[in-house]
C-alpha positions in Angstrom: 0.0 0.0 0.0 1.3 3.5 -0.8 2.0 6.2 1.8 -1.1 8.1 0.7 -3.1 4.9 1.0 -1.9 4.3 4.5 -2.8 7.8 5.5 -6.3 7.5 4.0 -6.7 4.2 5.8 -5.6 5.7 9.1 -8.0 8.7 8.7 -10.9 6.4 8.0 -10.3 4.3 11.0 -9.6 7.1 13.5 -12.3 9.6 12.5 -12.8 11.1 16.0 -9.0 11.4 16.6 -8.5 13.0 13.2 -11.4 15.4 13.6 -10.2 16.6 17.0 -6.7 17.3 15.6 -8.2 19.1 12.6 -10.4 21.3 14.8 -7.3 22.2 16.9 -5.2 23.0 13.9 -8.0 25.0 12.2 -8.6 27.1 15.3 -4.8 27.7 15.6 -4.6 28.9 12.0 -7.8 31.1 12.4 -6.5 32.7 15.6 -3.2 33.6 14.0 -4.4 34.6 10.5 -7.3 36.7 11.8 -4.9 38.2 14.4 -2.4 39.2 11.7 -4.9 40.5 9.2 -7.5 42.3 11.3 -5.7 42.6 14.7 -8.7 40.9 16.3 -7.5 38.9 19.3 -9.7 35.8 19.1 -7.9 34.3 22.1 -9.8 36.8 24.2 -13.1 35.1 23.2 -11.9 31.5 23.1 -9.4 31.3 26.0 -10.6 30.8 29.5 -10.0 33.7 31.9 -8.3 32.6 35.1 -10.0 35.4 36.9 -13.3 34.0 38.2 -15.2 37.2 37.7 -14.1 37.5 34.1 -14.9 33.8 33.6 -18.6 34.3 34.6 -18.9 36.7 31.6 -17.2 34.2 29.3 -18.5 30.8 30.6 -18.4 29.2 27.2 -14.6 29.3 27.3 -14.6 26.3 29.7 -15.3 24.4 26.5 -13.5 26.4 23.8 -10.1 26.8 25.6 -9.2 23.1 25.1 -9.3 23.5 21.3 -7.4 26.9 21.2 -3.6 27.4 20.7 -1.6 30.5 19.8 1.9 29.2 19.4 3.1 26.7 16.8 5.2 24.7 19.2 2.2 24.6 21.6 -0.3 23.1 19.2 2.4 20.8 17.5 3.5 19.0 20.7 0.0 18.8 22.1 -1.3 17.1 18.9 1.8 14.8 18.7 1.2 13.7 22.3 -2.5 13.4 21.7 -1.9 11.3 18.5 0.2 8.7 20.4 -2.1 8.6 23.4 -5.4 8.5 21.6 -4.1 6.0 19.0 -3.3 3.6 21.9 -6.7 4.3 23.5 -8.4 3.8 20.1 -6.7 0.5 19.6 -7.8 -1.0 22.9 -11.0 0.8 23.8 -12.4 2.0 20.5 -13.1 5.7 19.5 -16.7 6.0 20.7 -15.7 7.5 24.0 -12.7 9.5 22.8 -14.4 12.8 22.4 -16.2 12.4 25.7 -12.9 11.8 27.5 -11.2 14.7 25.7 -14.0 17.2 26.6 -14.6 16.0 30.2 -10.9 16.0 31.0 -10.6 19.5 29.6 -13.6 20.7 31.6 -12.3 19.1 34.8 -8.9 20.8 34.3 -10.5 24.2 33.7 -13.0 23.8 36.5 -10.3 22.9 39.0 -8.4 26.1 38.1 -11.6 28.2 38.4 -12.5 26.7 41.8 -9.0 27.3 43.1 -9.3 30.9 41.8 -12.4 31.3 43.9 -10.9 29.8 47.0 -7.6 31.7 46.7 -8.4 34.9 44.8 -5.2 36.6 45.8 -3.1 33.9 44.1 -5.2 33.4 40.9 -7.3 36.4 40.2 -4.5 38.8 39.3 -4.1 40.3 35.9 -5.6 39.1 32.7 -4.2 35.5 32.6 -6.0 33.2 30.1 -5.9 29.4 29.9 -5.6 27.9 26.4 -4.4 24.5 25.1 -5.3 20.9 24.9 -2.9 19.6 27.5 -5.5 18.8 30.2 -7.6 16.9 27.7 -4.6 15.0 26.3 -3.3 14.0 29.8 -6.8 12.9 30.7 -7.1 10.6 27.7 -3.6 9.2 28.5 -4.3 8.7 32.2 -7.1 6.3 31.3 -4.7 3.9 29.6 -2.1 4.3 32.3 -4.5 2.9 34.8 -6.5 0.5 32.6 -3.6 -1.0 30.7 -0.3 0.1 32.4 1.9 -2.6 30.8 0.7 -2.1 27.3 3.8 -1.9 25.1 4.4 1.4 23.4 6.6 1.6 20.2 7.7 5.2 19.9 8.5 6.0 16.3 9.0 2.3 15.7 12.3 2.4 17.7 11.8 2.9 21.4 9.8 0.3 23.4 8.5 0.8 26.9 5.4 0.0 29.1 2.7 2.6 28.7 2.8 3.6 32.4 6.3 4.9 32.0 5.6 6.6 28.7 2.7 8.5 30.4 4.7 9.2 33.5 7.5 10.8 31.5 5.0 13.0 29.6 3.2 14.0 32.8 6.4 14.9 34.7 7.9 16.9 31.8 4.7 18.9 31.0 3.4 19.3 34.6 5.7 18.7 37.5 8.9 20.3 36.4 9.0 24.0 37.7 5.5 24.6 39.0 6.4 28.3 39.4 6.1 28.7 35.6 2.7 28.4 34.0 1.2 27.4 37.3 -2.4 27.8 36.2 -1.9 25.7 33.1 -0.2 23.0 35.1 -3.0 22.9 37.6 -5.4 22.3 34.7 -3.1 19.4 33.6 -3.6 17.8 37.0 -7.3 18.2 36.8 -7.5 16.6 33.4 -5.2 13.8 34.5 -7.4 13.3 37.6 -10.5 12.8 35.5 -8.6 10.2 33.4 -7.4 8.4 36.6 -11.0 8.2 37.9 -12.3 7.0 34.6 -9.6 4.4 34.3 -10.2 3.0 37.8 -13.9 2.9 37.2 -13.4 1.1 33.8 -11.1 -1.4 35.5 -13.9 -2.2 37.9 -16.4 -2.7 35.1 -18.0 0.7 35.2 -17.9 2.8 32.0 -18.6 6.4 33.0 -19.4 7.3 29.4 -22.2 4.8 29.3 -23.4 5.8 32.7 -23.4 9.6 31.8 -25.6 9.0 28.7 -28.0 6.5 30.3 -26.9 3.3 28.5 -28.6 0.2 29.9 -26.7 -1.7 32.5 -26.4 -5.5 32.6 -29.8 -7.2 32.8 -30.7 -8.8 36.1 -32.3 -12.1 36.6 -34.7 -13.0 39.5 -34.1 -16.4 41.0 -36.8 -17.9 43.2 -35.9 -20.7 45.6 -37.7 -21.9 48.8 -40.1 -19.0 48.5 -37.3 -16.5 48.6 -36.4 -14.2 45.7 -32.8 -13.4 44.9 -31.5 -10.9 42.3 -28.3 -11.7 40.4 -26.5 -10.1 37.4 -26.4 -12.3 34.4 -22.9 -13.1 33.2 -22.3 -13.9 29.5 -19.5 -16.2 28.5 -16.8 -14.7 26.3 -18.0 -14.6 22.7 -16.0 -15.5 19.6 -15.6 -11.8 18.9 -14.2 -11.1 22.4 -11.7 -13.9 21.9 -10.7 -12.5 18.5 -10.3 -9.0 20.1 -8.0 -10.5 22.8 -5.9 -12.3 20.3 -5.4 -9.1 18.2 -4.6 -7.0 21.3 -2.1 -9.7 22.5 -0.4 -9.5 19.1 -0.2 -5.7 19.2 1.2 -5.8 22.8 4.0 -8.2 21.6 4.8 -6.8 18.2 3.1 -3.4 17.8 0.1 -2.2 15.8 2.0 -2.3 12.5 2.4 -6.1 12.8 -1.3 -6.6 12.0 -2.3 -7.4 8.5 -4.8 -5.2 6.7 -7.6 -7.8 7.3 -6.7 -7.9 11.1 -6.7 -4.1 11.3 -10.1 -4.1 9.6 -11.4 -6.7 12.1 -9.9 -4.7 15.1 -11.6 -1.6 13.8 -15.0 -3.3 13.5 -14.8 -4.9 16.9 -13.6 -1.7 18.6 -16.6 0.2 17.4 -18.9 -2.1 19.4 -17.3 -1.1 22.7 
């Protein structure tokens, strides 16, 4: 398959991942082009004010800030990290919940900063500081996999190989914990986004999908068992289906040899199965 064919195949499989990256890049270009041409500072309308009083007048920025970047390096590295983390998430969990995780992690990160600003106004409500960037969302998506599948093997650029938990830890330390005196508000939002991912990951590990819970998906059906005039309620447990076994085999192959070791038919099958999650 040609390079363009591979790219087309990737975009078709990872629609949500691709769409989120496209939105981030499009807003980055719009902010800079409009700023240079008309001198209109769109960041003032899209970025989230750290000052809680200003935020109340721009409440929508709790959502828009996570798609907004001003610097080329900022959007580039956020999208590179997001690509690696979301691709791994997509491979194991499917892409259905990816947008939900991205948005909720971003909202949690922004909300944490606003709450701290209300509790400690002297420290956070100074000046016209604005929060922008996808970092909280990216770290939230990554945290889910760090909890749910910590030993999943990551192949960086096809060269470096390490467990996912260490890959995530390196990213988190470098982007968040080093020198908290610089970009303190942004790093607090990182922690909030990561916290949501950790909570989601632990819930998922215990069999509870917060995405399905949030949107009212039906839980496992319950059966009533009557014995000796007493009624008991039990949760029905389905044995593993052929599809689940196939999924496990494909994931085991990826864990040992990487995603690129799959044949095209195996990738197609993985994509089909992952959409049912």
